[in-house]
PyMOL CGO cylinders between C-alpha atoms (Angstrom):
from pymol import cmd
from pymol.cgo import CYLINDER

trace = [
    CYLINDER, 21.24, -1.38, -3.45, 19.65, 1.86, -3.66, 0.3, 1, 1, 1, 1, 1, 1,
    CYLINDER, 19.65, 1.86, -3.66, 15.64, 2.05, -3.50, 0.3, 1, 1, 1, 1, 1, 1,
    CYLINDER, 15.64, 2.05, -3.50, 13.59, 2.90, -6.23, 0.3, 1, 1, 1, 1, 1, 1,
    CYLINDER, 13.59, 2.90, -6.23, 12.35, 6.22, -6.92, 0.3, 1, 1, 1, 1, 1, 1,
    CYLINDER, 12.35, 6.22, -6.92, 8.89, 5.39, -7.93, 0.3, 1, 1, 1, 1, 1, 1,
    CYLINDER, 8.89, 5.39, -7.93, 6.02, 5.51, -5.33, 0.3, 1, 1, 1, 1, 1, 1,
    CYLINDER, 6.02, 5.51, -5.33, 2.44, 4.27, -5.89, 0.3, 1, 1, 1, 1, 1, 1,
    CYLINDER, 2.44, 4.27, -5.89, 0.20, 7.26, -4.90, 0.3, 1, 1, 1, 1, 1, 1,
    CYLINDER, 0.20, 7.26, -4.90, -3.04, 5.77, -6.39, 0.3, 1, 1, 1, 1, 1, 1,
    CYLINDER, -3.04, 5.77, -6.39, -3.71, 2.00, -5.29, 0.3, 1, 1, 1, 1, 1, 1,
    CYLINDER, -3.71, 2.00, -5.29, -6.82, 0.29, -4.55, 0.3, 1, 1, 1, 1, 1, 1,
    CYLINDER, -6.82, 0.29, -4.55, -6.48, -2.78, -2.21, 0.3, 1, 1, 1, 1, 1, 1,
    CYLINDER, -6.48, -2.78, -2.21, -9.14, -5.87, -1.63, 0.3, 1, 1, 1, 1, 1, 1,
    CYLINDER, -9.14, -5.87, -1.63, -11.03, -3.14, 0.57, 0.3, 1, 1, 1, 1, 1, 1,
    CYLINDER, -11.03, -3.14, 0.57, -12.16, -1.24, -2.55, 0.3, 1, 1, 1, 1, 1, 1,
    CYLINDER, -12.16, -1.24, -2.55, -15.11, -3.52, -3.47, 0.3, 1, 1, 1, 1, 1, 1,
    CYLINDER, -15.11, -3.52, -3.47, -15.35, -4.19, -7.18, 0.3, 1, 1, 1, 1, 1, 1,
    CYLINDER, -15.35, -4.19, -7.18, -12.46, -1.97, -7.68, 0.3, 1, 1, 1, 1, 1, 1,
    CYLINDER, -12.46, -1.97, -7.68, -9.33, -3.33, -6.41, 0.3, 1, 1, 1, 1, 1, 1,
    CYLINDER, -9.33, -3.33, -6.41, -8.07, -7.01, -5.92, 0.3, 1, 1, 1, 1, 1, 1,
    CYLINDER, -8.07, -7.01, -5.92, -4.56, -6.70, -4.35, 0.3, 1, 1, 1, 1, 1, 1,
    CYLINDER, -4.56, -6.70, -4.35, -4.17, -8.27, -0.68, 0.3, 1, 1, 1, 1, 1, 1,
    CYLINDER, -4.17, -8.27, -0.68, -1.94, -6.25, 1.50, 0.3, 1, 1, 1, 1, 1, 1,
    CYLINDER, -1.94, -6.25, 1.50, 0.40, -9.08, 2.10, 0.3, 1, 1, 1, 1, 1, 1,
    CYLINDER, 0.40, -9.08, 2.10, 1.12, -9.60, -1.63, 0.3, 1, 1, 1, 1, 1, 1,
    CYLINDER, 1.12, -9.60, -1.63, 1.39, -5.38, -2.02, 0.3, 1, 1, 1, 1, 1, 1,
    CYLINDER, 1.39, -5.38, -2.02, 4.27, -5.47, 0.72, 0.3, 1, 1, 1, 1, 1, 1,
    CYLINDER, 4.27, -5.47, 0.72, 5.90, -8.47, -0.75, 0.3, 1, 1, 1, 1, 1, 1,
    CYLINDER, 5.90, -8.47, -0.75, 5.83, -6.67, -4.21, 0.3, 1, 1, 1, 1, 1, 1,
    CYLINDER, 5.83, -6.67, -4.21, 7.03, -3.43, -2.90, 0.3, 1, 1, 1, 1, 1, 1,
    CYLINDER, 7.03, -3.43, -2.90, 10.09, -4.86, -0.87, 0.3, 1, 1, 1, 1, 1, 1,
    CYLINDER, 10.09, -4.86, -0.87, 10.92, -6.78, -4.16, 0.3, 1, 1, 1, 1, 1, 1,
    CYLINDER, 10.92, -6.78, -4.16, 11.14, -3.57, -5.92, 0.3, 1, 1, 1, 1, 1, 1,
    CYLINDER, 11.14, -3.57, -5.92, 12.74, -1.66, -3.13, 0.3, 1, 1, 1, 1, 1, 1,
    CYLINDER, 12.74, -1.66, -3.13, 10.14, 0.91, -2.69, 0.3, 1, 1, 1, 1, 1, 1,
    CYLINDER, 10.14, 0.91, -2.69, 10.51, 3.46, 0.00, 0.3, 1, 1, 1, 1, 1, 1,
    CYLINDER, 10.51, 3.46, 0.00, 6.93, 4.14, 0.37, 0.3, 1, 1, 1, 1, 1, 1,
    CYLINDER, 6.93, 4.14, 0.37, 3.54, 3.17, -0.43, 0.3, 1, 1, 1, 1, 1, 1,
    CYLINDER, 3.54, 3.17, -0.43, 0.21, 4.89, -0.65, 0.3, 1, 1, 1, 1, 1, 1,
    CYLINDER, 0.21, 4.89, -0.65, -3.32, 3.35, -0.37, 0.3, 1, 1, 1, 1, 1, 1,
    CYLINDER, -3.32, 3.35, -0.37, -6.35, 5.19, -1.82, 0.3, 1, 1, 1, 1, 1, 1,
    CYLINDER, -6.35, 5.19, -1.82, -9.27, 2.98, -1.56, 0.3, 1, 1, 1, 1, 1, 1,
    CYLINDER, -9.27, 2.98, -1.56, -12.83, 3.91, -3.00, 0.3, 1, 1, 1, 1, 1, 1,
    CYLINDER, -12.83, 3.91, -3.00, -14.76, 5.52, -0.12, 0.3, 1, 1, 1, 1, 1, 1,
    CYLINDER, -14.76, 5.52, -0.12, -13.55, 3.31, 2.58, 0.3, 1, 1, 1, 1, 1, 1,
    CYLINDER, -13.55, 3.31, 2.58, -10.93, 3.08, 5.37, 0.3, 1, 1, 1, 1, 1, 1,
    CYLINDER, -10.93, 3.08, 5.37, -11.55, -0.15, 6.44, 0.3, 1, 1, 1, 1, 1, 1,
    CYLINDER, -11.55, -0.15, 6.44, -7.69, -1.20, 5.66, 0.3, 1, 1, 1, 1, 1, 1,
    CYLINDER, -7.69, -1.20, 5.66, -5.94, 1.84, 6.92, 0.3, 1, 1, 1, 1, 1, 1,
    CYLINDER, -5.94, 1.84, 6.92, -4.74, 0.44, 10.46, 0.3, 1, 1, 1, 1, 1, 1,
    CYLINDER, -4.74, 0.44, 10.46, -3.91, -2.75, 8.70, 0.3, 1, 1, 1, 1, 1, 1,
    CYLINDER, -3.91, -2.75, 8.70, -1.89, -0.99, 5.92, 0.3, 1, 1, 1, 1, 1, 1,
    CYLINDER, -1.89, -0.99, 5.92, 0.00, 1.23, 8.44, 0.3, 1, 1, 1, 1, 1, 1,
    CYLINDER, 0.00, 1.23, 8.44, 1.07, -1.44, 10.85, 0.3, 1, 1, 1, 1, 1, 1,
    CYLINDER, 1.07, -1.44, 10.85, 2.26, -3.91, 7.99, 0.3, 1, 1, 1, 1, 1, 1,
    CYLINDER, 2.26, -3.91, 7.99, 3.98, -0.80, 6.31, 0.3, 1, 1, 1, 1, 1, 1,
    CYLINDER, 3.98, -0.80, 6.31, 5.74, -0.15, 9.52, 0.3, 1, 1, 1, 1, 1, 1,
    CYLINDER, 5.74, -0.15, 9.52, 6.68, -3.61, 10.05, 0.3, 1, 1, 1, 1, 1, 1,
    CYLINDER, 6.68, -3.61, 10.05, 8.02, -3.76, 6.44, 0.3, 1, 1, 1, 1, 1, 1,
    CYLINDER, 8.02, -3.76, 6.44, 10.17, -0.76, 6.76, 0.3, 1, 1, 1, 1, 1, 1,
    CYLINDER, 10.17, -0.76, 6.76, 8.18, 1.14, 3.93, 0.3, 1, 1, 1, 1, 1, 1,
    CYLINDER, 8.18, 1.14, 3.93, 6.53, 4.83, 4.68, 0.3, 1, 1, 1, 1, 1, 1,
    CYLINDER, 6.53, 4.83, 4.68, 2.74, 4.44, 4.64, 0.3, 1, 1, 1, 1, 1, 1,
    CYLINDER, 2.74, 4.44, 4.64, 0.96, 6.94, 3.05, 0.3, 1, 1, 1, 1, 1, 1,
    CYLINDER, 0.96, 6.94, 3.05, -2.96, 7.07, 3.61, 0.3, 1, 1, 1, 1, 1, 1,
    CYLINDER, -2.96, 7.07, 3.61, -5.56, 8.41, 1.53, 0.3, 1, 1, 1, 1, 1, 1,
    CYLINDER, -5.56, 8.41, 1.53, -9.08, 7.96, 0.20, 0.3, 1, 1, 1, 1, 1, 1,
    CYLINDER, -9.08, 7.96, 0.20, -10.85, 8.40, -2.97, 0.3, 1, 1, 1, 1, 1, 1,
]
cmd.load_cgo(trace, "trace")
């Protein structure tokens, strides 16, 4: 089946204190479920989860897009 055409470009994870709640494991599980080709993480003022996000994205076959808000 073809992948989805939608890609989240504004997403906060558990590393955005008081602003994001999703954990990376759940994020990639959902992204694979919805056949998303890529995901972006734009946590608030931090890049603490960038390496973990990047590694999990590659492992999941999803293109990682890194950002910071």
